[in-house]
N, C-alpha and C positions, 0 to 999 in steps of 0.2 A: 397538341390538339389542333385540328384544322380550324380555319377562320370562321366557317359556318357554325361549327359547334360552339366556338367562343361567343359568337353573336347570339346564339340561342340562349346560352347560359346567362348572358348579360341582359336578356330581355329586349333585344333589338326589335324595332318595328318591322312590319311585314316587308316594306319596300327595301329595307337594308338586307333582310334575309334573301329576298328575291335577286338582289344584285350580286351576291356572293356566289362563287363557284361551288358546285357540289364536289366533295372530295372523291378521289379515284378509288379510295379504299376506306375501311372503317373498322373499329374494334368490335368484335363480337364473340360471344360464347358459342362454340360450334363443335361438332363431331366430325371425325374424318372417316371416310369409307374404308380406309386401310386398317382401321382399328376394330372392325365389326366382329372379328373372331377372338378378340383379346380376352374375353371372359369364358371361352369354351372350357368346360370342366373346372371352372373356378366357383367355389361355394359363395364367397362374398364378392358380388359384382359391384365393387366400390366405385361409384360414379365420379369420384374425385380423380380417378385415373383416366377416364375417357373424355371428360369435359375439358376443352381447350379454350383459352382466351387469347385472341390475337387478331391481326389484320386479315380481312377478306375483301375481295373486290366489290365495288359498288355496282349493283345491277341496274339495268335500264328500266324505266317505268313504262308500264302498259298504259293505254289511254284511260282506263278506269281505276287507276291506282294513285296513291299519294305516297310521298316519302315522309316519314315521321322521324324527327329527332327524338329519340327515346330518352326521357329523363329518368324513368324508373320502370322496373318490371317486377315480376314475382315468379316464384317456383310453383309449379303444379305437378301432380303425379305423372302426367304424361311426359314431363321433362325427365323424370327418373326413368320411366320406361325407355325413352329414347336413348338415354346415356347408358343403360344396361343392354341395349340392342335386343330388347324383349318386348312382346313375344316374337317379333321379327325385327330386324334392323329397319329403321324408318327410311333408309335409302331406297328400299323397295317401294315405298309409297311415292317417293320422288320420281322414280323411273316410270311407274304406272301413270302418274299425273302428267309427266312430260310427253307421253305417247299421244295425248290429245293434240299436240302440235301448237304452232303459233307461240304466243307469249309463255305458255306453260313449259316450253322446252328449257327455259332458263333455270328451272328448279332442279333439274337433274345434273348435279355437280358432285365432285368428290368430297365435298364438305356440306354440312347442313347447319345453318344458323337456327337455333331452336328457341323456344319460349313462346307461350300462348297468352301472356298478359303484357300490357304496356300502357303507359301514359306519357304524352309528350306533345311536341309542337310540329304542326305541318310545315315543312320547308319546301316542298315541291308538289305540284298537282299535275296529273295527267291531262291530256287535251280533252278528254271526255268527262272530266269531273266538273259538276255544276254547283253543288250545294256547299262545298267546302273551299277554303282559300288558305293561302300561306299565312302563317301566324296563328291559326286557330289552335286552341288547346283541346286535346282529345284524349279519350281512352279507346281501347280497341276491343271490339267483340270478336272472340276467336273463331266464330262460325264463318267459314270461307265458302261462299255459296255461288252457284252459277245462276244468274238471273235469267238466262235464256232457257232454262228448264221449266216446263209447264208446272211441275210439282212445286217448284220454289215459290210460285205465286199463290199457292194454297197455304203452305207452311215451308219456309226455306229449309228446315231441317229434314224434310222428306225428299229433297232432291238427291238423285243418285250420285251427283258430283259434289255433294256437300263434304267439306274436309275440315279438319282441325288445323287452323293456322299455326305454324311453328312446330307442328308435330307431323302432319301429313303434307305440309308445304315447306318450302325453304324461306329464308329471310325473316325469321321470327323476331320476337321482342326482347330477347336477352342480348342487347347490342346497343351501340350508340345510334344506329339508324335501323329503320325497318320499313319494308315495303308492305303496304296495306291497301286492300281494295276499299273504295269509297263506301261500299255497302257494309263495311265493318265499323264505321266510325260513329262514335257517340260523344257528345260534349262532356268535357271533364267538369265535374262539380267544382265550382269556384272556391268553395270553402275548404277543400281538401288539399293537402300537400301532394307532391308528385307521387311519393311512395304510398300514401294512403289510397289515392285514386287508382294506382296501378294494381293494387292488391284485390280489387273488386271484380272485374268483369267475368272471368271464367267461372269461378265458384259461385258468385252471387247470381249470375244469369242462369246457371245450371240449377241452383236451388229454387229460384223463382219459377222456372218452367216446371220443375218437379212438383211443387206444392201449390202454387198460386195460379199459374197460367192455365188456359183451357185445355192444353194438351197433356197435363199431368194428373195428379190425384185430386185437384180441385178442392182443397181443404176448406172446411166451413168453420164458423164460430163454434167453439165447444169441442172440436175434434181433439182426441188424444193422438199425438204423433210421436212414435218411437224413432229416435235419431241415433243411428250407429255412428261411431267416430265423431261424437258431438263436439269435440274440441279441435277438430281439424278444419281445413278451409271450407269444405262444403257444410259441415255440421254447424259451424258458427253462424253462417248465413241462414241455414235452415231454422235454427233456434229463433232468430230474429223475425223471420217471416211468420213462423207459427205464433209467436207472441203478438205481433202486429195484427194478425188476422183473428185474434180471439181464441186461438187454440191453446192446448196444453202440451208443451214439449217435455218429453222424457228422454234425457240424454244419457248415452252409455259412453263411458270413458275408461281409461286404463291407469289413472294415477290420481293422487290427491291434488296435485298441482293443476291437472286438467279439470278436475271437478270444481276447483275454486274459480278457474277461468270462466267456465260456462255459467256459473252462478252470477258472474258479473254481467252476463248478457241476459239474465232473467230466467234462466232454466232452473226452476226450483226443485224439480224431481230429477235426481242424478243417480245412476246405477254404475257401480264400479264392476267392470267385467270380471275382476277377480272374485267378486262376491257371488257371481252366478256360475263360476267354473268354466268360463269361456276361454278357449285358446284356439290356435289355428289348426288343431288336429281333430276337433270334434266332428267335422263333416265325415270323417271316415268311420264313425260309429253311430248308427241311427238311434241307438238307445240313449247315448249321451246327448244327442241333439234334443230329444224329448225331455230329458232331465233338465237341461239348461233352459229350455223353453218353459217348462213348468215353474222353475224357480223364478225366472224373469216375469212370467205372467202373474205369479203371486205378489211379487214386489209392486208391479204396476197397479194391480187391483187394490192393494193395501194403501198405496199413496194417492191414487186418483179415483178409485172406485169402479173402474171399468177397463175393459181391454182396449188396445189401440185401434183406432179407426184406420190409421195409415202407418206404414213403416217406411222410413226414409233410408234406402239401401244404396250403398256404394262400396261396401267392403267385400261382398261376394261370397266365395265358397265357405269361409269360416262362419258366416252369420246367416246365410240365406235360408237354410233349413229351419233355423230358429225363427226367423222372420215369418216364414210361411205358417208355422205352427201358432205363433203368439198373436198374430193379427186377428181381429174379431171376425165372426161370420159376416160375409158381405164386404169385408174390409179390403184395402188395397196395399200392395207392396209396390213402391215406385223405385226403380233402380237405374243408376247411370254409370255403374262401374263395377269392377271386381278386383280390387287391389290385393286381396288375399288369394285369388285364384279364379279362373273363368268357368270352370266346370262345377256347376251347382247341383247338389243332390238334395232331394226333399221327398217327403211322403205325399204323393199326389192326392191321396184321399182327402187331406185337409184342404186342398185347393178346390177340387170339384164338388165334394159333398157339402162344403160350407160356403160355396159360391164366392170364394175369394178371387181377387184379380191381381195380375202382375202387369205393371205398366213400364215399358221401356222408355227411357228419356235420355236425351243427349244434348248438352250445351243449351243454347237459347237462340231463337231467331232474333232479328234486329229489333222488331217491335217489343218483344219481351225484354230485351236488354235495355231499351230506352225506358220502358215502364219501371224496371228495377232501378235504373240509374236515377229516375225522377224521385224515387223514395230516398235515395242517398242525398240528393240535392235538398229535399225537404227536411233532412235530419232524422228520418224515421228508420234508416238502416245505417249502421256504423261499419267502417272498414274493419276487417278481421286481421289487419297487420299486427304481428307480434315482434318478430325478429327482422333485422335489416343487415344486409351485407353489401359491400362494394362489388362491382362486376368482376374485379380481379379475383374475388373469392367465391365465385359462383359455384365452384365444386363443393365447397364447405356448405353453402346454402342448400344445394340439392341433396347432399348427404344427410343433412338434418331431417329433411322430409323422408328420405329413403329409409332411415332407421326409426322413424316415427318419434323423434324427439321434439317435434315442433308443436306449437299451439297456433291455431288459426292459420294465417298466411305468412310465409317467409318472403320478405321483399328484397329487391336488389336495386341499388342505385346504379344507374347507367351513366348518363351525362350529368345528372344533378351532383354537384360536388359535396353536398351535405344534406342531412335531413331537414325537413320543415320548409322547403322552398316550394314555390308554385301556388301558394294561397293568394288568390286575387280578390277575394271578398271576405275580409276579416269580420265585417258586421254580420254577414250570413253565417259565418262560423260560430259567432257568439250567440246568435238567436236560433240556431238550427235544431233546437229541442233539448231535451234533458240528457240524451245520450251523448257521450264523448265521441268525437270523430273517429277515434281508434282506441277503444277501451282496453283491448288486450295488449296494446303497446305499452301500457303502464307496467306490465310484468317484465318487459325486455325491450326497451325502446331504443337503446343505443346501437350504433353501427358496430357489428361484431369485428 
C-alpha cells in the first residue's frame, strides 16, 4: 500500500496528507474494452468474469475536481449493467464524453473504473476548488453535471451533459482512489461508519427526488405508496421516506426473508409477489397483467382501505403495466429504471381516461442530495447496508445484486481495513434517534 493510503487509514492530519506524494497508480475494480464481446450469445452474463481488480494509472486532476481516497463504496445496478456490457458497453459512453475535448479526453481509455457510490477523504484539490479542502470526510453524489449549461442552473438533472459518475464516466468509486467533481461532494454524516455512509448516496438521493423533492411525485401525508422491489436499495430508502412523510408504504417483495427485512424499516403492509402471480413474463400477456393488477388492488384495499396514490417504479417491463392499472384515478407512477426490461407495455386507456401521470426521474441534483443527507445526519434515515465485501471480492458483491439475492445495499470496503471505522461523532450516533444506523446490517453484517 502506498504511503498516502497508509496515512489516510491512520487518520493523519491534512498537512501530512498534503505533504505526501500521490501514487502513480492505484487499485481499482475495472472493466477492459477488450472484454466487451465476452458475453455474446451467453445466457448467464456472470459479472464475476468481467470485473477485474488491479492497478490502473492515476489520472491528472482538472481544476474543478478533487481526489478522494475511497474508504468504502457500494454496488448499484448500473455496476451490473456495466459489467454485463448491456444494453451497450459503457466504453461507448466514455468515447462520446471524450469528444467534448479538454479534460474530458482523459476518460476515453481501454479500461473503465466503475462504481457510483463512495465515502472517503479528500487528499488533493484542483486549483479551482474553493469550498472543500484536503482532509475533509465526504460522500459522493453520483450526478456528474456541467455547471456551464444553462439548464443546470434550473435543475442540474435537466442538463444535456448530465452523466452518471462511474457509469457514463471513468474513475468511479469502486477503487482506492476516485476523481470527483467538487459539485458532487456532500459532507459525510459523522455518526456513520465508512461503509454505512457509502451505501447511501445513489439510492437514497434517487428515492428522495422521486418521492419528496419538487421534481417527483411530491408525496403528501396519508398517501398510499406502492413500492416495487421494496427490499432492494431503492425500495428500502423509499419505505423510510414514505414513513417519515406520514405516508403508508406498501412493499412488494419476493421472499419471506425480504418481507422480514422491510418490516424492520416500518413497512407494515407487505405483499409477496408470489401471492399475486407476478413473474417476469406477464408483460407478454395483457390478460395476465390485468389479473395480477386486480389481485394486487384487492390486497391493498383490504389492508389500507384505498388504492395507491403513488407507485414507486424501477423494475420496468415486468411491473409497469400492473403499476399503471393499479394506481388510483389521478395518481402518479414515478419511474427511475427498468431492471427487468426497458420496453414497457400497458393499456393506455387506464392512463388517459383516469387522468393518471407517469413521471420520469433520474438520480438527484446536489441540493436534493444535501437535503436527504441532512435527514441521515439527524437520524431520520438509516443506511440500507446489509452485506459487505472487500474490494478484492467485488465480483461476488456485484453477482449478489445481479441475481437478486441481496437485501438493501451491498457495500464494498476499499481502503478501510475493517468495518466500523470512520465514526467521528459517537455521541451523535447514540442520540441520532430511535432508528439503528444500519438496521438491515443486523441480518448480515460481517464482511463476506
